[in-house]
KOLZA-975094 format. One record per residue (C-alpha): residue number from 1; residue in one letter; z, y, x. Coordinates in steps of 0.2 Angstrom, whole numbers, m for minus. Last residue first. Example, Ala and Ser with C-alpha at 12.3 -4.5 7.8 and 13.67 -1.06 7.14 Angstrom:
2
[2,"S",[36,m5,68]]
[1,"A",[39,m22,62]]
END
This chain:
677
[677,"X",[251,110,m37]]
[676,"X",[238,106,m49]]
[675,"X",[226,117,m40]]
[674,"X",[230,108,m24]]
[673,"X",[226,92,m32]]
[672,"X",[209,98,m38]]
[671,"X",[205,104,m21]]
[670,"X",[209,88,m13]]
[669,"X",[198,78,m25]]
[668,"X",[183,90,m22]]
[667,"X",[185,88,m4]]
[666,"X",[186,69,m6]]
[665,"X",[170,70,m16]]
[664,"X",[161,80,m2]]
[663,"X",[166,67,11]]
[662,"X",[161,53,0]]
[661,"X",[144,60,m2]]
[660,"X",[142,64,17]]
[659,"X",[147,46,21]]
[658,"X",[135,39,8]]
[657,"X",[121,49,16]]
[656,"X",[126,42,33]]
[655,"X",[125,24,26]]
[654,"X",[108,27,18]]
[653,"X",[102,34,35]]
[652,"X",[109,19,44]]
[651,"X",[99,7,32]]
[650,"X",[82,14,36]]
[649,"X",[79,5,52]]
[648,"X",[83,m11,43]]
[647,"X",[67,m11,33]]
[646,"X",[54,m11,47]]
[645,"X",[67,m18,60]]
[644,"X",[67,m35,53]]
[643,"X",[48,m37,57]]
[642,"X",[50,m34,75]]
[641,"X",[37,m21,81]]
[640,"X",[29,m23,98]]
[639,"X",[11,m19,98]]
[638,"X",[m3,m26,109]]
[637,"X",[m20,m19,105]]
[636,"X",[m37,m24,111]]
[635,"X",[m55,m18,110]]
[634,"X",[m70,m29,113]]
[633,"X",[m86,m30,122]]
[632,"X",[m94,m47,123]]
[631,"X",[m90,m66,124]]
[630,"X",[m75,m72,115]]
[629,"X",[m57,m69,117]]
[628,"X",[m41,m80,116]]
[627,"X",[m24,m71,117]]
[626,"X",[m11,m73,132]]
[625,"X",[7,m66,133]]
[624,"X",[19,m70,148]]
[623,"X",[34,m81,149]]
[622,"X",[31,m98,157]]
[621,"X",[13,m95,164]]
[620,"X",[6,m92,147]]
[619,"X",[14,m91,130]]
[618,"X",[2,m90,115]]
[617,"X",[m2,m74,105]]
[616,"X",[m11,m77,88]]
[615,"X",[m24,m64,85]]
[614,"X",[m23,m50,72]]
[613,"X",[m40,m42,69]]
[612,"X",[m43,m24,74]]
[611,"X",[m56,m28,88]]
[610,"X",[m43,m40,95]]
[609,"X",[m26,m37,89]]
[608,"X",[m10,m44,96]]
[607,"X",[8,m44,89]]
[606,"X",[24,m44,98]]
[605,"X",[41,m46,89]]
[604,"X",[48,m61,97]]
[603,"X",[47,m60,116]]
[602,"X",[32,m65,126]]
[601,"X",[37,m56,142]]
[600,"X",[24,m44,148]]
[599,"X",[10,m48,160]]
[598,"X",[m4,m47,148]]
[597,"X",[m17,m61,149]]
[596,"X",[m33,m60,139]]
[595,"X",[m40,m77,138]]
[594,"X",[m59,m83,140]]
[593,"X",[m75,m87,132]]
[592,"X",[m89,m79,142]]
[591,"X",[m95,m63,150]]
[590,"X",[m80,m54,144]]
[589,"X",[m80,m35,142]]
[588,"X",[m64,m25,140]]
[587,"X",[m55,m11,130]]
[586,"X",[m39,m3,128]]
[585,"X",[m22,m4,120]]
[584,"X",[m3,m5,124]]
[583,"X",[11,m2,112]]
[582,"X",[30,m2,111]]
[581,"X",[35,10,125]]
[580,"X",[18,18,127]]
[579,"X",[2,15,136]]
[578,"X",[m16,20,129]]
[577,"X",[m33,18,136]]
[576,"X",[m31,3,147]]
[575,"X",[m48,m3,154]]
[574,"X",[m49,m21,158]]
[573,"X",[m60,m25,173]]
[572,"X",[m70,m40,174]]
[571,"X",[m63,m52,187]]
[570,"X",[m65,m69,178]]
[569,"X",[m55,m83,172]]
[568,"X",[m39,m76,165]]
[567,"X",[m45,m59,159]]
[566,"X",[m33,m45,165]]
[565,"X",[m18,m35,160]]
[564,"X",[m4,m28,171]]
[563,"X",[m14,m31,187]]
[562,"X",[m15,m49,195]]
[561,"X",[m8,m53,212]]
[560,"X",[9,m55,204]]
[559,"X",[2,m71,195]]
[558,"X",[m1,m80,211]]
[557,"X",[16,m75,219]]
[556,"X",[26,m80,204]]
[555,"X",[18,m97,199]]
[554,"X",[29,m107,211]]
[553,"X",[44,m103,200]]
[552,"X",[60,m93,202]]
[551,"X",[53,m78,194]]
[550,"X",[46,m88,179]]
[549,"X",[63,m96,175]]
[548,"X",[72,m79,176]]
[547,"X",[59,m71,165]]
[546,"X",[61,m85,152]]
[545,"X",[80,m82,153]]
[544,"X",[79,m64,149]]
[543,"X",[91,m53,159]]
[542,"X",[107,m49,150]]
[541,"X",[116,m36,161]]
[540,"X",[100,m28,166]]
[539,"X",[94,m22,183]]
[538,"X",[95,m38,194]]
[537,"X",[86,m32,210]]
[536,"X",[75,m45,217]]
[535,"X",[59,m36,213]]
[534,"X",[47,m34,198]]
[533,"X",[32,m24,193]]
[532,"X",[25,m12,180]]
[531,"X",[25,5,187]]
[530,"X",[35,19,179]]
[529,"X",[41,26,196]]
[528,"X",[58,30,189]]
[527,"X",[60,13,180]]
[526,"X",[53,4,196]]
[525,"X",[65,12,208]]
[524,"X",[77,m3,208]]
[523,"X",[95,m1,214]]
[522,"X",[95,18,212]]
[521,"X",[107,24,225]]
[520,"X",[108,7,234]]
[519,"X",[103,13,251]]
[518,"X",[89,0,252]]
[517,"X",[82,5,235]]
[516,"X",[70,m9,230]]
[515,"X",[53,m3,224]]
[514,"X",[45,m3,241]]
[513,"X",[31,m14,236]]
[512,"X",[32,m18,217]]
[511,"X",[17,m10,211]]
[510,"X",[7,m19,225]]
[509,"X",[14,m35,219]]
[508,"X",[10,m31,201]]
[507,"X",[m8,m28,205]]
[506,"X",[m16,m11,205]]
[505,"X",[m30,m10,192]]
[504,"X",[m23,7,185]]
[503,"X",[m9,9,173]]
[502,"X",[m9,24,161]]
[501,"X",[6,35,164]]
[500,"X",[19,34,151]]
[499,"X",[31,49,150]]
[498,"X",[23,58,165]]
[497,"X",[37,67,175]]
[496,"X",[39,52,187]]
[495,"X",[57,52,193]]
[494,"X",[59,55,211]]
[493,"X",[76,45,213]]
[492,"X",[78,52,230]]
[491,"X",[75,70,225]]
[490,"X",[88,69,211]]
[489,"X",[100,61,224]]
[488,"X",[98,75,236]]
[487,"X",[100,88,222]]
[486,"X",[117,80,217]]
[485,"X",[124,80,235]]
[484,"X",[129,63,242]]
[483,"X",[147,58,242]]
[482,"X",[147,48,226]]
[481,"X",[158,51,211]]
[480,"X",[164,36,201]]
[479,"X",[179,26,208]]
[478,"X",[184,32,225]]
[477,"X",[180,51,224]]
[476,"X",[186,50,206]]
[475,"X",[204,46,210]]
[474,"X",[208,59,223]]
[473,"X",[203,74,212]]
[472,"X",[209,66,196]]
[471,"X",[226,63,203]]
[470,"X",[228,82,208]]
[469,"X",[221,87,191]]
[468,"X",[233,75,182]]
[467,"X",[249,82,190]]
[466,"X",[244,100,187]]
[465,"X",[239,97,169]]
[464,"X",[255,88,165]]
[463,"X",[265,102,172]]
[462,"X",[255,116,163]]
[461,"X",[257,106,147]]
[460,"X",[276,104,149]]
[459,"X",[278,123,153]]
[458,"X",[291,128,139]]
[457,"X",[300,111,138]]
[456,"X",[301,110,157]]
[455,"X",[307,128,158]]
[454,"X",[320,125,145]]
[453,"X",[326,110,154]]
[452,"X",[329,120,170]]
[451,"X",[318,115,185]]
[450,"X",[328,105,198]]
[449,"X",[325,87,193]]
[448,"X",[307,89,187]]
[447,"X",[302,98,203]]
[446,"X",[310,84,213]]
[445,"X",[298,72,204]]
[444,"X",[283,83,208]]
[443,"X",[288,83,226]]
[442,"X",[292,65,227]]
[441,"X",[276,60,219]]
[440,"X",[266,72,230]]
[439,"X",[274,66,246]]
[438,"X",[272,48,240]]
[437,"X",[253,50,240]]
[436,"X",[250,54,258]]
[435,"X",[261,41,266]]
[434,"X",[257,29,252]]
[433,"X",[239,30,256]]
[432,"X",[242,25,275]]
[431,"X",[253,12,268]]
[430,"X",[240,4,257]]
[429,"X",[225,5,268]]
[428,"X",[214,20,272]]
[427,"X",[195,17,274]]
[426,"X",[188,23,258]]
[425,"X",[197,39,254]]
[424,"X",[201,43,272]]
[423,"X",[182,43,277]]
[422,"X",[180,60,268]]
[421,"X",[194,68,279]]
[420,"X",[213,65,281]]
[419,"X",[213,58,298]]
[418,"X",[217,39,299]]
[417,"X",[233,34,309]]
[416,"X",[235,16,311]]
[415,"X",[249,7,302]]
[414,"X",[259,m5,313]]
[413,"X",[260,8,327]]
[412,"X",[279,9,326]]
[411,"X",[277,28,322]]
[410,"X",[265,24,308]]
[409,"X",[275,9,301]]
[408,"X",[291,20,301]]
[407,"X",[282,34,292]]
[406,"X",[276,22,279]]
[405,"X",[294,16,277]]
[404,"X",[300,33,274]]
[403,"X",[286,37,262]]
[402,"X",[291,21,252]]
[401,"X",[309,27,252]]
[400,"X",[305,44,247]]
[399,"X",[293,39,233]]
[398,"X",[307,27,225]]
[397,"X",[320,41,227]]
[396,"X",[310,54,219]]
[395,"X",[305,42,205]]
[394,"X",[323,39,201]]
[393,"X",[327,58,202]]
[392,"X",[313,61,189]]
[391,"X",[319,48,178]]
[390,"X",[337,56,178]]
[389,"X",[329,73,175]]
[388,"X",[319,67,160]]
[387,"X",[334,62,149]]
[386,"X",[335,78,138]]
[385,"X",[316,82,139]]
[384,"X",[311,69,126]]
[383,"X",[321,76,111]]
[382,"X",[316,94,115]]
[381,"X",[298,90,116]]
[380,"X",[297,85,98]]
[379,"X",[289,69,91]]
[378,"X",[298,59,105]]
[377,"X",[299,41,100]]
[376,"X",[283,40,90]]
[375,"X",[273,51,102]]
[374,"X",[279,42,117]]
[373,"X",[275,25,109]]
[372,"X",[257,31,105]]
[371,"X",[255,35,123]]
[370,"X",[261,18,129]]
[369,"X",[250,10,115]]
[368,"X",[234,19,122]]
[367,"X",[238,15,141]]
[366,"X",[241,m3,137]]
[365,"X",[226,m3,126]]
[364,"X",[215,3,141]]
[363,"X",[223,m11,151]]
[362,"X",[214,m23,141]]
[361,"X",[199,m20,151]]
[360,"X",[206,m29,165]]
[359,"X",[202,m45,156]]
[358,"X",[184,m43,162]]
[357,"X",[173,m56,154]]
[356,"X",[167,m58,136]]
[355,"X",[162,m71,123]]
[354,"X",[176,m83,124]]
[353,"X",[188,m71,114]]
[352,"X",[176,m71,100]]
[351,"X",[186,m83,89]]
[350,"X",[204,m84,95]]
[349,"X",[212,m101,100]]
[348,"X",[206,m106,117]]
[347,"X",[201,m90,125]]
[346,"X",[217,m82,117]]
[345,"X",[227,m94,126]]
[344,"X",[218,m92,142]]
[343,"X",[221,m73,141]]
[342,"X",[239,m76,137]]
[341,"X",[243,m87,152]]
[340,"X",[246,m75,166]]
[339,"X",[238,m72,183]]
[338,"X",[221,m77,177]]
[337,"X",[220,m63,165]]
[336,"X",[233,m49,170]]
[335,"X",[225,m38,157]]
[334,"X",[232,m49,143]]
[333,"X",[249,m46,150]]
[332,"X",[246,m28,150]]
[331,"X",[241,m29,132]]
[330,"X",[258,m37,128]]
[329,"X",[267,m23,137]]
[328,"X",[258,m10,127]]
[327,"X",[263,m19,111]]
[326,"X",[281,m19,116]]
[325,"X",[279,0,120]]
[324,"X",[273,1,102]]
[323,"X",[288,m7,95]]
[322,"X",[300,2,107]]
[321,"X",[293,19,101]]
[320,"X",[295,14,83]]
[319,"X",[313,9,85]]
[318,"X",[317,24,96]]
[317,"X",[310,36,83]]
[316,"X",[320,27,69]]
[315,"X",[336,30,78]]
[314,"X",[347,22,91]]
[313,"X",[350,34,105]]
[312,"X",[336,36,118]]
[311,"X",[339,26,135]]
[310,"X",[325,14,132]]
[309,"X",[313,27,127]]
[308,"X",[317,37,143]]
[307,"X",[305,25,153]]
[306,"X",[290,32,143]]
[305,"X",[296,50,144]]
[304,"X",[297,49,163]]
[303,"X",[279,40,163]]
[302,"X",[273,55,152]]
[301,"X",[280,67,166]]
[300,"X",[272,57,180]]
[299,"X",[255,55,174]]
[298,"X",[246,42,164]]
[297,"X",[241,30,178]]
[296,"X",[235,12,173]]
[295,"X",[224,8,188]]
[294,"X",[217,m8,193]]
[293,"X",[201,m14,186]]
[292,"X",[189,m3,195]]
[291,"X",[193,m11,212]]
[290,"X",[191,m29,206]]
[289,"X",[206,m38,213]]
[288,"X",[215,m41,229]]
[287,"X",[231,m29,229]]
[286,"X",[240,m41,240]]
[285,"X",[225,m42,252]]
[284,"X",[224,m23,255]]
[283,"X",[208,m13,251]]
[282,"X",[218,2,244]]
[281,"X",[215,7,226]]
[280,"X",[233,5,221]]
[279,"X",[237,19,234]]
[278,"X",[227,31,224]]
[277,"X",[236,26,207]]
[276,"X",[254,28,214]]
[275,"X",[266,30,200]]
[274,"X",[259,19,186]]
[273,"X",[247,12,199]]
[272,"X",[261,1,205]]
[271,"X",[255,m10,191]]
[270,"X",[242,m15,204]]
[269,"X",[253,m30,210]]
[268,"X",[250,m38,193]]
[267,"X",[231,m40,198]]
[266,"X",[220,m35,184]]
[265,"X",[208,m49,180]]
[264,"X",[190,m46,185]]
[263,"X",[183,m63,181]]
[262,"X",[194,m72,168]]
[261,"X",[180,m75,156]]
[260,"X",[169,m83,169]]
[259,"X",[182,m96,174]]
[258,"X",[186,m99,156]]
[257,"X",[168,m104,153]]
[256,"X",[157,m92,142]]
[255,"X",[152,m94,124]]
[254,"X",[134,m90,120]]
[253,"X",[122,m75,122]]
[252,"X",[127,m71,140]]
[251,"X",[112,m81,148]]
[250,"X",[100,m72,137]]
[249,"X",[86,m77,125]]
[248,"X",[97,m85,112]]
[247,"X",[107,m69,110]]
[246,"X",[92,m58,106]]
[245,"X",[91,m62,87]]
[244,"X",[109,m57,85]]
[243,"X",[108,m41,95]]
[242,"X",[93,m34,86]]
[241,"X",[101,m39,69]]
[240,"X",[117,m30,74]]
[239,"X",[108,m15,81]]
[238,"X",[97,m12,66]]
[237,"X",[112,m15,54]]
[236,"X",[124,m4,62]]
[235,"X",[126,10,50]]
[234,"X",[124,m1,35]]
[233,"X",[136,m14,41]]
[232,"X",[149,m1,44]]
[231,"X",[146,6,27]]
[230,"X",[150,m11,19]]
[229,"X",[165,m13,30]]
[228,"X",[172,4,26]]
[227,"X",[169,0,7]]
[226,"X",[179,m16,9]]
[225,"X",[193,m7,17]]
[224,"X",[193,5,3]]
[223,"X",[192,m9,m10]]
[222,"X",[207,m18,m2]]
[221,"X",[217,m1,m2]]
[220,"X",[213,2,m20]]
[219,"X",[219,m15,m25]]
[218,"X",[234,m14,m15]]
[217,"X",[241,1,m24]]
[216,"X",[257,4,m14]]
[215,"X",[269,m4,m26]]
[214,"X",[283,m8,m14]]
[213,"X",[291,m24,m10]]
[212,"X",[278,m30,3]]
[211,"X",[277,m13,12]]
[210,"X",[283,m18,29]]
[209,"X",[274,m35,28]]
[208,"X",[258,m28,22]]
[207,"X",[258,m14,36]]
[206,"X",[262,m28,49]]
[205,"X",[248,m38,43]]
[204,"X",[236,m23,43]]
[203,"X",[241,m18,61]]
[202,"X",[238,m36,67]]
[201,"X",[221,m36,59]]
[200,"X",[218,m19,67]]
[199,"X",[223,m26,84]]
[198,"X",[211,m41,81]]
[197,"X",[197,m30,77]]
[196,"X",[200,m18,92]]
[195,"X",[199,m33,104]]
[194,"X",[182,m38,97]]
[193,"X",[176,m20,97]]
[192,"X",[182,m17,114]]
[191,"X",[173,m33,121]]
[190,"X",[156,m27,114]]
[189,"X",[156,m12,127]]
[188,"X",[153,5,118]]
[187,"X",[140,16,111]]
[186,"X",[133,7,96]]
[185,"X",[148,m4,93]]
[184,"X",[161,9,95]]
[183,"X",[150,21,86]]
[182,"X",[150,10,71]]
[181,"X",[169,8,71]]
[180,"X",[169,27,71]]
[179,"X",[158,29,56]]
[178,"X",[166,15,46]]
[177,"X",[183,23,49]]
[176,"X",[175,40,43]]
[175,"X",[170,32,27]]
[174,"X",[186,23,25]]
[173,"X",[195,40,26]]
[172,"X",[182,51,17]]
[171,"X",[186,41,1]]
[170,"X",[203,49,m1]]
[169,"X",[217,37,m7]]
[168,"X",[229,39,8]]
[167,"X",[241,28,17]]
[166,"X",[230,13,22]]
[165,"X",[214,23,24]]
[164,"X",[224,36,34]]
[163,"X",[230,22,46]]
[162,"X",[213,15,48]]
[161,"X",[207,33,50]]
[160,"X",[218,37,65]]
[159,"X",[216,19,73]]
[158,"X",[198,21,73]]
[157,"X",[199,39,80]]
[156,"X",[210,34,94]]
[155,"X",[197,20,99]]
[154,"X",[181,31,99]]
[153,"X",[183,39,117]]
[152,"X",[189,23,125]]
[151,"X",[173,14,120]]
[150,"X",[163,29,126]]
[149,"X",[172,27,143]]
[148,"X",[169,9,144]]
[147,"X",[150,9,139]]
[146,"X",[147,23,151]]
[145,"X",[153,13,166]]
[144,"X",[152,24,181]]
[143,"X",[167,35,176]]
[142,"X",[177,19,172]]
[141,"X",[191,20,185]]
[140,"X",[194,38,180]]
[139,"X",[195,33,161]]
[138,"X",[206,18,165]]
[137,"X",[218,28,176]]
[136,"X",[221,41,163]]
[135,"X",[212,58,162]]
[134,"X",[209,59,144]]
[133,"X",[223,48,139]]
[132,"X",[236,59,148]]
[131,"X",[228,74,142]]
[130,"X",[228,69,124]]
[129,"X",[246,62,125]]
[128,"X",[252,79,132]]
[127,"X",[242,89,119]]
[126,"X",[251,79,105]]
[125,"X",[268,81,113]]
[124,"X",[264,100,115]]
[123,"X",[258,101,97]]
[122,"X",[272,93,88]]
[121,"X",[271,74,85]]
[120,"X",[270,68,66]]
[119,"X",[261,52,68]]
[118,"X",[245,61,62]]
[117,"X",[248,74,76]]
[116,"X",[248,60,89]]
[115,"X",[232,53,82]]
[114,"X",[224,70,82]]
[113,"X",[229,72,101]]
[112,"X",[222,55,105]]
[111,"X",[205,59,97]]
[110,"X",[204,76,106]]
[109,"X",[207,68,123]]
[108,"X",[194,55,120]]
[107,"X",[182,68,113]]
[106,"X",[183,78,129]]
[105,"X",[181,63,140]]
[104,"X",[166,57,130]]
[103,"X",[157,74,131]]
[102,"X",[161,75,150]]
[101,"X",[151,59,152]]
[100,"X",[137,65,142]]
[99,"X",[137,81,152]]
[98,"X",[135,72,168]]
[97,"X",[121,61,160]]
[96,"X",[112,77,155]]
[95,"X",[113,82,173]]
[94,"X",[102,67,178]]
[93,"X",[88,73,168]]
[92,"X",[88,67,150]]
[91,"X",[72,75,141]]
[90,"X",[84,89,137]]
[89,"X",[87,91,119]]
[88,"X",[78,75,112]]
[87,"X",[86,65,126]]
[86,"X",[103,72,124]]
[85,"X",[103,69,105]]
[84,"X",[96,51,107]]
[83,"X",[109,47,120]]
[82,"X",[122,54,107]]
[81,"X",[115,43,94]]
[80,"X",[118,27,104]]
[79,"X",[106,14,97]]
[78,"X",[96,12,114]]
[77,"X",[112,14,123]]
[76,"X",[107,0,135]]
[75,"X",[124,m9,134]]
[74,"X",[122,m22,120]]
[73,"X",[103,m25,125]]
[72,"X",[93,m29,109]]
[71,"X",[85,m11,107]]
[70,"X",[80,m11,126]]
[69,"X",[69,m26,123]]
[68,"X",[62,m30,141]]
[67,"X",[46,m31,149]]
[66,"X",[41,m37,166]]
[65,"X",[58,m36,174]]
[64,"X",[61,m18,168]]
[63,"X",[46,m6,167]]
[62,"X",[37,m12,151]]
[61,"X",[51,m5,140]]
[60,"X",[54,m10,122]]
[59,"X",[63,m4,107]]
[58,"X",[66,15,111]]
[57,"X",[58,21,95]]
[56,"X",[42,31,98]]
[55,"X",[36,49,97]]
[54,"X",[34,50,116]]
[53,"X",[50,60,117]]
[52,"X",[59,46,110]]
[51,"X",[51,33,122]]
[50,"X",[54,44,137]]
[49,"X",[72,47,132]]
[48,"X",[75,28,131]]
[47,"X",[67,25,148]]
[46,"X",[78,39,155]]
[45,"X",[93,31,148]]
[44,"X",[89,14,156]]
[43,"X",[87,22,173]]
[42,"X",[104,31,171]]
[41,"X",[114,17,164]]
[40,"X",[108,4,177]]
[39,"X",[107,8,195]]
[38,"X",[114,26,194]]
[37,"X",[129,23,183]]
[36,"X",[132,6,190]]
[35,"X",[134,12,208]]
[34,"X",[136,31,211]]
[33,"X",[138,47,200]]
[32,"X",[134,64,205]]
[31,"X",[139,78,217]]
[30,"X",[138,97,216]]
[29,"X",[131,98,199]]
[28,"X",[144,110,192]]
[27,"X",[150,99,178]]
[26,"X",[149,83,189]]
[25,"X",[158,88,205]]
[24,"X",[169,99,193]]
[23,"X",[177,84,184]]
[22,"X",[194,92,183]]
[21,"X",[187,109,179]]
[20,"X",[174,104,165]]
[19,"X",[186,91,158]]
[18,"X",[201,103,158]]
[17,"X",[190,117,149]]
[16,"X",[184,104,136]]
[15,"X",[201,97,132]]
[14,"X",[209,114,131]]
[13,"X",[195,120,119]]
[12,"X",[199,105,108]]
[11,"X",[217,110,107]]
[10,"X",[212,128,102]]
[9,"X",[201,121,89]]
[8,"X",[214,109,82]]
[7,"X",[227,123,81]]
[6,"X",[214,135,72]]
[5,"X",[210,121,60]]
[4,"X",[229,118,56]]
[3,"X",[232,137,53]]
[2,"X",[218,138,41]]
[1,"X",[200,145,45]]
END
């Protein structure tokens, strides 16, 4: 291994060790996730795992809302290759979800580190940026939102290889750019792909302007970007086609109103999370906003460096630092959503900006560009440490003043005393939290003031780790990690170990009894029980419109008295002999001409066979499937297999093969250049 590879390996080891230690409730299976992680992401992942380990593609599930196309859901993870790997390797128990989360945290830190190194930052600054990104306020806010943390994971790699594609002529760069863009689509939340597209377009425009008078081989660059787009389409073809054909069937498949788009804006008051992240999560009216769309913490020492950019002497580093800092502030204004005009302006003039909610998501890019600004302004630790004492003193004064005011409120009785125990993390208001948190901020800031500059430079990573470790322990309890022991939650979920148990003649209503989790640990128990039923819990982000119409109709109670599959006009039993993710088959006897009714949503891609002959499926009772049958004994098959996937499923393999080929060609090209030198 060469020196660079050894440095990168040591850095990655640091990110792995810190992730395991910082997120110890997950890594050691002491506690587990809460809210969306347990009520949506985990049950859907178990269904994907069951399908894969049953020898099927995870296209359909019969256990969510009377049948749902997992492959067409943007957030299900059905096309996420790492969900597949964890599923094949482990069967996806709850602990697998813990380590999938930790995996994203590790790669997020490593990606930011590699990007900083690409910008010329020395190892300590690159490690600082990686750790600050890995345990930033956004990452800790998003622990329960797997599409958000996986999106944050891939974004540094996208900017890294986009930059390399524009500056180098190696085929591996556009190939890897396409790979990470594909991972952003397949693993992440769609909004991040849209935002990233516009940022890359802006980057390209700036690059063209900056190099407009230079002969930089524009033809090669255009062809490389075209190659990257081509490979991206190959890698994502099954997912893109699935999403495209799915849009007309869900209520989020078209443009949204401005009111919807601005939901979950970041309240400008929560900017205090730069210094007081725990206090910004308090349930106070002046902080009123979605709890998980508030914090932008990057650590006290990185924040000192960020403020020091303004005071740096005029030089190229300061100029680049201020440019990226300006981009960061712009992203923050977008995150403000309804509190500022930029999100509304983007909604009105930019295509795609009317398709997603949560303006608070933009704060990830604020954090990202803040850290890029630091690496551009201070490529060496020595250049950034010179002004850090002044910033530390300023933060000490701010923290001390706020702590003193909090003490005054406590003494005067205007801020009630809350004991520092488990209830404190949810019950404490802003001033109770400030009274606690300001002590740490003041102490850490004072340490930066009095510690010798040489020691700060030498122990910069240790200082950052200490700061981020404490903030993570306080933060994750509020935003992502539940209070109940891991084993208790596993027992409560009580996941059926049989991949696809054969349904009996129980009615949908009987299957649905007791399926709603009153403690809100699992939301709906249906995916864990593996019974076909329905309850009021809204488990998918984009539920089928046809199913919503049925569920609100007068037909619901009478239809739910039937089993999964039955003859419409008589009560002869239908025997199911096989049940899978995408196929149901069995036999029945009909005493007269009738219809075979399957209580699964009639979604495009289903085919029915009676006695081996394809039979036309008609829609019955608003959304379900029915086929005509004649008198006598018959066999039946219902198979879900969208026609476009029969050929599109092979395209990602072709894309991966081309990426490997381009990687090898780039290595040969690099070796030839070294030999010439």
